[in-house]
MIKE-530321 format. One line per 4 residues: number of its first residue (from 1); their letters; for each residue x, y, z of N, C-alpha, C. Coordinates in pm, whole numbers, plus 50000, padded with zeros to 5 digits. Layout:
BEGIN
NUM	A	X Y Z X Y Z X Y Z; ...
END
This chain:
BEGIN
1	MAGV	50085 49881 50000 50000 50000 50000 50088 50124 50000; 50079 50202 49898 50166 50318 49884 50142 50417 49998; 50252 50458 50060 50243 50560 50164 50195 50511 50298; 50174 50380 50313 50124 50325 50439 50228 50230 50496
5	DPRL	50264 50249 50621 50354 50158 50690 50270 50047 50750; 50284 49923 50704 50193 49816 50746 50232 49744 50875; 50328 49798 50953 50373 49725 51071 50260 49717 51174; 50223 49597 51209 50111 49576 51301 50142 49629 51440
9	SQWR	50271 49632 51479 50305 49679 51613 50265 49825 51635; 50249 49900 51529 50212 50041 51540 50065 50068 51505; 49990 49963 51478 49852 49980 51432 49761 50015 51549; 49687 50125 51537 49590 50168 51638 49455 50191 51571
13	PRPA	49383 50087 51535 49257 50106 51463 49154 50177 51549; 49076 50267 51488 48964 50332 51555 48835 50266 51506; 48763 50196 51592 48640 50128 51547 48542 50228 51488; 48486 50190 51374 48388 50275 51308 48245 50247 51354
17	VVLP	48225 50137 51426 48092 50101 51471 48041 50206 51571; 47914 50241 51558 47851 50340 51645 47754 50268 51737; 47779 50278 51869 47702 50202 51967 47671 50290 52088; 47566 50256 52162 47540 50329 52287 47656 50314 52385
21	AHEV	47680 50417 52462 47786 50413 52563 47733 50478 52690; 47753 50410 52800 47705 50460 52928 47820 50479 53024; 47816 50589 53096 47911 50609 53204 47848 50558 53334; 47926 50484 53412 47880 50436 53541 47980 50487 53645
25	PSPA	47959 50608 53696 48059 50668 53786 48072 50600 53920; 47965 50531 53964 47971 50463 54094 47893 50332 54085; 47929 50234 54166 47862 50104 54160 47724 50109 54224; 47646 50005 54198 47509 49999 54248 47505 49999 54401
29	VPVV	47604 49937 54464 47616 49936 54610 47763 49953 54644; 47795 49993 54768 47936 50001 54807 48006 49867 54789; 48135 49873 54754 48210 49757 54707 48320 49719 54805; 48344 49588 54817 48466 49536 54879 48554 49485 54765
33	DVHN	48669 49544 54748 48766 49501 54647 48859 49399 54714; 48839 49271 54681 48912 49165 54753 49051 49138 54696; 49091 49211 54593 49220 49180 54529 49289 49310 54490; 49377 49357 54578 49453 49477 54545 49586 49477 54620
37	HVGR	49670 49573 54583 49806 49581 54636 49837 49727 54667; 49859 49757 54795 49896 49893 54834 50014 49892 54930; 50081 49778 54940 50197 49767 55029 50327 49795 54957; 50432 49724 54999 50565 49745 54940 50614 49623 54864
41	WLAP	50542 49512 54873 50589 49386 54816 50616 49397 54667; 50528 49460 54591 50541 49467 54446 50599 49600 54398; 50639 49684 54491 50690 49816 54454 50840 49814 54433; 50889 49892 54338 51035 49899 54321 51099 49975 54437
45	HGAW	51220 49936 54471 51303 50008 54568 51242 50011 54709; 51148 49922 54738 51095 49914 54873 51004 50026 54914; 50957 50107 54819 50867 50216 54853 50724 50164 54863; 50638 50241 54929 50496 50206 54930 50437 50230 54792
49	LVPD	50356 50135 54745 50293 50151 54614 50207 50277 54608; 50144 50311 54721 50064 50432 54730 50128 50521 54836; 50202 50624 54795 50274 50705 54894 50183 50792 54980; 50065 50829 54927 49976 50922 54996 49847 50850 55034
53	TAEL	49831 50815 55160 49712 50740 55201 49586 50825 55196; 49598 50955 55213 49480 51042 55202 49429 51044 55058; 49520 51049 54963 49480 51045 54822 49416 50910 54788; 49472 50803 54843 49413 50671 54821 49270 50666 54874
57	ASVL	49250 50716 54995 49116 50716 55052 49019 50795 54966; 49064 50904 54908 48979 50986 54822 48940 50910 54694; 49037 50842 54633 49009 50764 54513 48906 50655 54543; 48926 50583 54653 48835 50474 54687 48695 50527 54717
61	ATAG	48685 50637 54789 48555 50694 54821 48483 50738 54694; 48555 50801 54603 48494 50846 54477 48452 50727 54392; 48530 50620 54396 48498 50501 54317 48384 50420 54376; 48355 50438 54504 48251 50359 54569 48303 50234 54635
65	VETL	48433 50229 54665 48494 50112 54730 48503 50141 54880; 48428 50067 54960 48427 50092 55105 48535 50014 55179; 48577 49900 55125 48682 49821 55188 48774 49765 55081; 48904 49775 55104 49003 49724 55009 49088 49618 55079
69	VNLD	49105 49504 55015 49191 49399 55068 49332 49419 55012; 49425 49441 55103 49565 49461 55070 49637 49327 55082; 49685 49274 54970 49745 49141 54967 49895 49141 54991; 49948 49250 55045 50093 49269 55050 50154 49256 55189
73	GRWG	50083 49193 55284 50129 49194 55421 50258 49119 55448; 50286 49017 55368 50404 48933 55392 50400 48877 55535; 50504 48894 55615 50508 48836 55750 50597 48925 55838; 50599 48898 55967 50689 48968 56059 50667 49118 56058
77	DELV	50778 49193 56060 50772 49338 56067 50699 49400 55948; 50712 49338 55831 50644 49392 55713 50493 49384 55728; 50445 49275 55784 50302 49262 55810 50257 49369 55908; 50330 49386 56017 50293 49487 56116 50289 49626 56054
81	ANVD	50387 49657 55967 50390 49789 55902 50266 49810 55816; 50223 49707 55743 50104 49720 55660 49978 49734 55745; 49966 49653 55847 49847 49660 55934 49839 49796 56002; 49952 49846 56050 49952 49977 56116 49915 50088 56018
85	RYDR	49969 50081 55897 49948 50188 55799 49805 50191 55746; 49743 50076 55738 49611 50069 55675 49502 50027 55774; 49505 49904 55820 49395 49850 55899 49371 49929 56027; 49478 49957 56101 49461 50025 56229 49439 50175 56209
89	AAPG	49494 50231 56103 49476 50375 56078 49336 50407 56028; 49272 50312 55959 49138 50336 55904 49056 50208 55920; 49011 50178 56041 48938 50052 56066 48816 50037 55974; 48807 49919 55915 48697 49889 55824 48724 49923 55680
93	AYVT	48820 50012 55655 48849 50053 55518 48949 49961 55449; 49031 49890 55529 49134 49803 55473 49139 49672 55550; 49174 49566 55479 49196 49434 55537 49325 49382 55477; 49422 49347 55560 49552 49304 55511 49568 49152 55523
97	FCHV	49617 49091 55415 49649 48948 55413 49800 48931 55432; 49837 48825 55502 49977 48789 55515 50017 48691 55404; 50144 48659 55400 50197 48552 55315 50258 48446 55405; 50289 48333 55347 50369 48230 55413 50507 48231 55348
101	EWGR	50610 48220 55428 50748 48230 55377 50791 48096 55317; 50735 48067 55199 50762 47938 55136 50910 47918 55104; 50987 48026 55098 51130 48013 55074 51201 47929 55177; 51140 47914 55295 51200 47827 55398 51204 47681 55353
105	LASS	51123 47647 55255 51125 47509 55205 51257 47476 55137; 51337 47578 55105 51467 47552 55043 51558 47472 55135; 51529 47474 55265 51609 47394 55358 51538 47264 55397; 51426 47237 55333 51347 47119 55367 51389 47000 55282
109	GGPD	51406 46887 55346 51456 46770 55275 51354 46691 55198; 51225 46717 55218 51126 46640 55146 50987 46661 55203; 50887 46601 55142 50748 46626 55179 50711 46581 55320; 50794 46499 55385 50763 46453 55520 50833 46535 55628
113	DRDV	50887 46651 55591 50963 46734 55684 50867 46804 55780; 50857 46752 55901 50765 46810 55999 50819 46938 56060; 50952 46952 56063 51011 47071 56124 50975 47197 56045; 50985 47191 55914 50954 47309 55834 50805 47339 55841
117	VAAL	50722 47237 55848 50578 47260 55863 50550 47329 55995; 50616 47286 56100 50597 47348 56231 50640 47494 56230; 50751 47523 56162 50801 47660 56157 50706 47750 56077; 50658 47700 55965 50567 47781 55883 50432 47797 55951
121	TAQL	50387 47694 56019 50262 47703 56094 50274 47806 56206; 50386 47804 56277 50408 47902 56383 50410 48044 56327; 50471 48061 56211 50472 48192 56147 50330 48238 56112; 50250 48145 56060 50113 48179 56024 50032 48217 56147
125	EQSS	50050 48144 56255 49980 48177 56379 50021 48315 56430; 50150 48347 56421 50198 48478 56461 50138 48588 56373; 50128 48562 56243 50068 48661 56153 49922 48686 56188; 49851 48580 56224 49712 48596 56266 49702 48684 56390
129	RAGA	49788 48660 56487 49788 48741 56609 49825 48886 56578; 49907 48908 56476 49952 49043 56441 49849 49121 56361; 49740 49057 56325 49633 49130 56257 49600 49087 56118; 49669 48986 56063 49635 48937 55928 49494 48882 55928
133	RGVK	49420 48910 55821 49281 48865 55811 49263 48756 55707; 49371 48721 55640 49369 48615 55540 49510 48587 55494; 49524 48492 55401 49654 48449 55351 49656 48465 55199; 49760 48525 55148 49782 48534 55005 49889 48433 54964
137	VWKD	49858 48348 54866 49955 48253 54812 49979 48290 54667; 50105 48309 54631 50140 48357 54498 50184 48243 54408; 50200 48275 54281 50231 48175 54178 50372 48119 54188; 50460 48180 54272 50593 48121 54285 50585 47981 54343
141	LGLS	50477 47954 54418 50453 47819 54466 50398 47737 54348; 50483 47656 54292 50448 47579 54173 50532 47614 54053; 50589 47737 54054 50670 47779 53940 50818 47797 53974; 50850 47832 54099 50991 47858 54128 51038 47808 54264
145	VRDA	50952 47791 54362 50995 47747 54495 51041 47601 54489; 51163 47575 54536 51217 47439 54537 51266 47405 54678; 51262 47277 54713 51314 47236 54842 51461 47199 54830; 51519 47148 54938 51663 47121 54940 51705 47012 54843
149	TGTL	51612 46929 54800 51643 46825 54703 51638 46876 54560; 51599 47003 54542 51584 47059 54409 51448 47035 54349; 51358 46973 54424 51224 46942 54374 51137 47066 54376; 51068 47092 54267 50974 47203 54259 50855 47174 54351
153	VRPD	50823 47267 54438 50714 47249 54533 50584 47296 54467; 50492 47203 54450 50365 47236 54383 50257 47265 54487; 50147 47323 54446 50044 47361 54544 49990 47247 54628; 49990 47125 54577 49935 47011 54653 50041 46937 54732
157	DPRV	50161 46993 54747 50266 46931 54827 50214 46910 54970; 50243 46797 55032 50193 46772 55169 50231 46881 55269; 50348 46944 55251 50388 47050 55342 50299 47172 55328; 50261 47204 55205 50171 47316 55180 50032 47284 55234
161	VAVL	49985 47163 55208 49853 47123 55257 49846 47137 55408; 49950 47090 55480 49948 47094 55626 49941 47238 55677; 50014 47329 55614 50013 47468 55659 49878 47533 55630; 49823 47510 55513 49698 47578 55477 49577 47514 55543
165	QVAG	49590 47392 55592 49486 47339 55680 49479 47420 55809; 49592 47463 55858 49595 47547 55978 49532 47683 55951; 49547 47736 55830 49480 47861 55796 49330 47849 55820; 49273 47735 55781 49131 47712 55807 49099 47709 55954
169	ELGL	49184 47645 56033 49164 47640 56178 49168 47779 56240; 49248 47868 56183 49261 48004 56233 49152 48097 56179; 49069 48046 56088 48965 48129 56029 49016 48226 55924; 49131 48194 55863 49190 48281 55762 49159 48229 55622
173	PVLI	49082 48302 55542 49064 48260 55402 49195 48271 55326; 49211 48186 55225 49333 48182 55145 49300 48226 55004; 49359 48338 54962 49345 48384 54824 49470 48340 54749; 49451 48254 54649 49565 48187 54586 49570 48211 54437
177	HSAD	49689 48240 54389 49717 48260 54246 49814 48150 54204; 49765 48055 54125 49850 47951 54068 49851 47967 53917; 49959 47923 53856 49975 47933 53711 49970 48079 53669; 49918 48106 53552 49908 48239 53493 49819 48222 53370
181	PVAF	49796 48327 53290 49713 48306 53170 49762 48187 53086; 49669 48118 53026 49703 47999 52948 49808 48029 52842; 49797 48147 52779 49890 48182 52672 50034 48189 52720; 50054 48213 52851 50190 48223 52903 50260 48087 52910
185	FEPL	50185 47980 52886 50241 47846 52886 50245 47786 52745; 50201 47863 52647 50194 47812 52509 50315 47858 52428; 50341 47793 52314 50456 47831 52233 50452 47978 52193; 50569 48037 52183 50579 48177 52139 50581 48180 51987
189	DEHN	50463 48168 51930 50453 48166 51785 50336 48253 51741; 50304 48246 51612 50201 48334 51555 50061 48303 51607; 50044 48193 51679 49912 48158 51733 49891 48206 51877; 49993 48258 51940 49983 48298 52081 49914 48434 52091
193	ERLD	49797 48439 52156 49718 48561 52158 49774 48668 52251; 49872 48635 52333 49933 48735 52422 50077 48763 52382; 50107 48747 52254 50245 48762 52208 50296 48904 52231; 50209 49005 52211 50249 49143 52237 50297 49159 52381
197	ELGV	50218 49111 52475 50247 49126 52617 50375 49051 52655; 50391 48931 52602 50509 48852 52634 50635 48910 52570; 50617 48983 52461 50731 49052 52404 50783 49162 52494; 50693 49225 52567 50731 49330 52662 50781 49270 52792
201	MPQW	50719 49159 52835 50752 49095 52963 50791 48949 52939; 50906 48923 52879 50942 48785 52845 50956 48694 52966; 50979 48752 53085 50992 48671 53206 50859 48609 53248; 50750 48651 53187 50619 48594 53219 50588 48468 53137
205	WFGG	50679 48426 53052 50655 48305 52973 50705 48183 53050; 50618 48085 53064 50650 47964 53140 50633 47838 53055; 50657 47850 52926 50634 47739 52836 50751 47645 52819; 50861 47670 52889 50978 47585 52875 50967 47457 52955
209	PEHP	51054 47360 52927 51045 47229 52993 51077 47234 53142; 51136 47343 53190 51168 47353 53333 51044 47384 53419; 50932 47414 53353 50811 47448 53425 50704 47341 53405; 50615 47321 53504 50499 47235 53480 50409 47297 53373
213	TFAE	50321 47217 53319 50224 47270 53225 50114 47343 53301; 50037 47422 53229 49924 47491 53291 49829 47390 53354; 49797 47284 53282 49703 47183 53332 49756 47116 53458; 49886 47089 53463 49944 47026 53583 49931 47117 53704
217	LLDA	49955 47245 53685 49944 47338 53797 49801 47353 53844; 49707 47361 53750 49568 47378 53790 49516 47254 53860; 49555 47138 53813 49514 47014 53880 49570 47009 54022; 49696 47051 54039 49756 47052 54173 49683 47151 54263
221	LHRL	49645 47265 54209 49569 47364 54285 49438 47305 54335; 49365 47239 54248 49236 47182 54287 49253 47068 54388; 49361 46992 54377 49387 46888 54478 49416 46950 54614; 49486 47063 54616 49510 47134 54741 49378 47176 54805
225	VAAC	49289 47236 54729 49161 47282 54782 49081 47163 54837; 49082 47052 54764 49009 46934 54810 49069 46876 54937; 49200 46891 54954 49268 46835 55072 49250 46920 55196; 49193 47040 55181 49174 47132 55294 49027 47174 55302
229	PATT	48937 47081 55326 48794 47114 55317 48747 47217 55418; 48820 47235 55528 48779 47332 55629 48841 47470 55606; 48918 47484 55499 48979 47613 55465 48903 47675 55349; 48872 47801 55359 48805 47874 55251 48911 47926 55154
233	FVGA	48898 47890 55028 48991 47935 54924 48920 48028 54827; 48993 48129 54782 48948 48217 54674 49051 48206 54563; 49010 48158 54447 49099 48148 54333 49112 48283 54265; 49232 48343 54273 49255 48472 54210 49232 48462 54060
237	HVGC	49199 48576 53999 49193 48586 53854 49092 48486 53795; 48971 48485 53853 48863 48395 53810 48909 48250 53817; 48954 48213 53935 48995 48075 53958 49117 48035 53881; 49198 48134 53838 49323 48109 53764 49298 48048 53626
241	HAEN	49174 48060 53577 49144 48000 53446 49033 48079 53377; 49052 48210 53366 48946 48298 53315 48913 48271 53168; 49002 48204 53097 48975 48175 52955 48872 48064 52937; 48841 47990 53043 48751 47875 53031 48654 47876 53148
245	LGAV	48546 47954 53135 48451 47967 53246 48370 47840 53267; 48363 47756 53165 48300 47625 53185 48380 47541 53282; 48512 47542 53269 48598 47469 53362 48594 47531 53501; 48586 47663 53508 48575 47730 53637 48447 47687 53708
249	GAAL	48337 47683 53634 48211 47638 53692 48217 47494 53738; 48284 47409 53661 48297 47268 53701 48373 47256 53832; 48480 47336 53849 48557 47332 53973 48474 47383 54090; 48398 47489 54070 48310 47540 54175 48205 47436 54213
253	GRLP	48160 47359 54115 48058 47259 54141 48107 47144 54226; 48235 47109 54214 48285 46991 54287 48365 47027 54412; 48396 47157 54433 48477 47199 54547 48398 47303 54628; 48326 47262 54730 48238 47356 54801 48311 47467 54875
257	NWHV	48440 47451 54903 48516 47556 54972 48594 47644 54875; 48561 47637 54747 48633 47710 54641 48548 47829 54596; 48610 47946 54589 48547 48068 54540 48641 48128 54437; 48596 48228 54364 48683 48293 54267 48664 48444 54276
261	DTGG	48772 48517 54244 48759 48662 54231 48784 48703 54086; 48747 48826 54055 48759 48874 53917 48890 48947 53890; 48978 48956 53989 49094 49043 53982 49176 49032 53856; 49201 49145 53791 49292 49151 53678 49245 49083 53552
265	RLAE	49117 49048 53544 49070 48973 53428 48950 49039 53359; 48945 49172 53362 48839 49242 53290 48844 49209 53141; 48964 49202 53086 48977 49170 52943 48921 49032 52913; 48945 48935 53002 48901 48798 52975 48750 48782 52990
269	VGRQ	48695 48826 53104 48551 48810 53121 48475 48902 53028; 48538 49013 52990 48472 49108 52901 48452 49058 52760; 48531 48959 52718 48510 48906 52584 48416 48785 52584; 48365 48751 52702 48266 48643 52714 48161 48682 52819
273	PRAF	48095 48796 52797 48008 48850 52902 47890 48761 52936; 47834 48693 52838 47719 48608 52868 47762 48485 52948; 47878 48429 52915 47929 48316 52993 47960 48359 53136; 48013 48480 53152 48041 48529 53287 47910 48549 53364
277	RRLV	47811 48605 53298 47682 48623 53366 47624 48489 53409; 47634 48389 53324 47582 48257 53362 47658 48200 53482; 47789 48225 53488 47867 48176 53601 47819 48241 53731; 47797 48372 53729 47751 48442 53849 47610 48397 53886
281	ERFP	47525 48377 53787 47389 48332 53815 47388 48191 53876; 47480 48107 53831 47485 47969 53882 47546 47964 54021; 47647 48050 54046 47719 48048 54174 47719 48189 54235; 47603 48242 54269 47598 48381 54316 47675 48405 54445
285	DRVL	47693 48302 54527 47762 48318 54655 47909 48280 54648; 47962 48258 54528 48098 48207 54517 48188 48295 54429; 48134 48403 54374 48213 48492 54288 48224 48627 54359; 48348 48677 54373 48375 48800 54446 48440 48901 54354
289	FGSD	48409 49028 54376 48473 49132 54297 48614 49161 54349; 48707 49165 54256 48843 49212 54284 48892 49284 54161; 48969 49389 54179 49015 49466 54063 49157 49430 54022; 49247 49416 54118 49391 49399 54091 49446 49514 54010
293	CYPP	49382 49631 54019 49439 49749 53954 49513 49828 54062; 49643 49833 54049 49722 49897 54153 49829 49986 54091; 49848 50105 54149 49767 50158 54257 49623 50178 54212; 49526 50174 54306 49385 50186 54267 49360 50307 54178
297	DLAE	49280 50285 54074 49263 50384 53969 49114 50404 53942; 49069 50528 53945 48927 50558 53930 48874 50515 53794; 48949 50541 53688 48903 50505 53554 48889 50354 53539; 48983 50279 53598 48976 50133 53590 48855 50081 53665
301	YRRW	48829 50134 53783 48710 50092 53856 48584 50118 53773; 48577 50234 53714 48456 50269 53638 48438 50182 53516; 48547 50133 53456 48530 50036 53347 48469 49907 53401; 48509 49866 53521 48448 49748 53581 48299 49770 53604
305	WRFL	48261 49885 53659 48118 49910 53683 48041 49906 53550; 48099 49963 53447 48034 49962 53315 48016 49820 53263; 48121 49739 53279 48111 49600 53234 48004 49525 53312; 48003 49538 53442 47914 49458 53526 47769 49505 53520
309	ETDD	47746 49634 53496 47612 49689 53512 47542 49728 53383; 47613 49732 53269 47548 49772 53144 47560 49662 53039; 47485 49680 52930 47497 49589 52816 47568 49656 52700; 47650 49758 52728 47729 49823 52624 47814 49719 52551
313	EHFS	47836 49744 52422 47912 49650 52340 48039 49714 52288; 48141 49631 52269 48261 49666 52192 48326 49794 52243; 48366 49794 52371 48439 49909 52424 48575 49862 52477; 48663 49957 52497 48801 49924 52535 48809 49889 52682
317	YCDE	48889 49788 52716 48912 49754 52856 49031 49829 52914; 49090 49919 52835 49199 50005 52883 49171 50146 52835; 49258 50238 52865 49239 50375 52818 49240 50377 52665; 49147 50454 52608 49141 50465 52462 49274 50515 52407
321	GEIP	49317 50453 52298 49443 50490 52235 49560 50405 52278; 49547 50335 52392 49653 50245 52435 49649 50115 52354; 49764 50051 52340 49766 49915 52290 49704 49826 52398; 49600 49750 52367 49541 49664 52471 49646 49574 52532
325	PQGR	49670 49582 52662 49785 49513 52721 49769 49362 52732; 49647 49310 52733 49627 49167 52757 49563 49096 52639; 49570 49153 52523 49512 49091 52405 49442 49194 52319; 49453 49179 52190 49399 49279 52097 49252 49253 52068
329	WRIS	49169 49283 52168 49025 49272 52150 48958 49378 52234; 48828 49394 52218 48748 49484 52298 48645 49401 52374; 48573 49465 52464 48485 49390 52553 48342 49443 52544; 48248 49365 52599 48108 49404 52606 48056 49379 52747
333	GAAL	47948 49449 52783 47898 49443 52918 47821 49316 52949; 47826 49274 53075 47756 49154 53120 47615 49183 53166; 47584 49310 53198 47451 49350 53242 47395 49253 53346; 47468 49237 53455 47424 49145 53559 47290 49189 53618
337	PRTL	47206 49095 53655 47080 49132 53721 47108 49215 53846; 47026 49315 53869 47049 49404 53983 47050 49329 54115; 46977 49220 54121 46971 49144 54246 47103 49074 54279; 47189 49052 54177 47316 48984 54200 47431 49079 54229
341	LPVL	47412 49207 54203 47521 49302 54223 47564 49313 54369; 47472 49319 54466 47518 49329 54605 47603 49211 54651; 47568 49089 54609 47646 48974 54656 47784 48972 54591; 47790 49007 54463 47919 49009 54393 48007 49122 54446
345	YRDN	47949 49238 54461 48026 49356 54500 48069 49353 54646; 47985 49299 54736 48008 49323 54877 47979 49203 54967; 47859 49144 54954 47810 49051 55056 47898 48926 55069; 47940 48869 54957 48023 48748 54963 48155 48777 55035
349	AQRL	48217 48890 55002 48343 48923 55065 48325 48950 55214; 48220 49019 55250 48197 49045 55392 48177 48916 55471; 48108 48821 55411 48088 48692 55479 48221 48619 55496; 48302 48611 55392 48428 48539 55400 48528 48608 55492
353	LGL	48524 48739 55499 48621 48814 55577 48571 48846 55718; 48446 48812 55746 48391 48841 55879 48373 48989 55904; 48339 49065 55800 48322 49210 55814 48181 49243 55862
END
């Protein structure tokens, strides 16, 4: 084409379709965001992700978020710092989750190591006493944590099961992220739908032989949940399998202590709005709202409200003009029944968190 540079990496098409568009500045009811990060764990150079807590409170109030779950508590002094900065400074507005120091398994000789289980259990009990209201388990468990034998520790490892059974005894729900998007485990070729994203973040690709497959990790995750029936689990990112809501529903059907949050998957559920609506209708008490937009962002929240509350079609899941970060598609609204919005937005989270 004369005078046209055809490089797809620079292509920013403007849709010509003309459709109704609705602004939803606030949610139908006040919201509990069960999946967010405002600590120091994911921040560069050890700084707080949100330096100004007054500004954060203003953003949340304007967005309609009454309680935010901070998943960055870690353990020990770091947990205390998070609880002091958020939970104790603004009671009811924040709930902080701790982590388990799975890195201690590097000194563990095998799955029958009772000493490491005792140490991790003691740490978890201390975190509970220090104010943790739940446990966050990250994807490094299954992808990178190894014991002293060099064995990769998977979510269903007996040592993990023993520790997370204690979480149930302590009344701490476990929000767990295993695996990653399916495309991150697939070949890096012309068929990979997240090739743009992986080109920017190559460390997010887990398709090499040194890693388990996506299916192996998800199966191990479900075995963990089944092995801890008295522990309440929340599967981050729509049960860690947002691309297949039929499979998510099947897992919810067979695991009564399994719940899912929506965190970080607006792009995924937005391209299958009717399937997402059916999932919420089938399991109204098992799906929780989470944004995973950090630092919390008013525009991002409002895109979620638009998706959940309207039937708008073919709109961007990111700021207009940006390259879609999680796949080159647009989304449509799920138009959830008004009767289901309170349970998704607030009631389920309040029940699980004891709010």
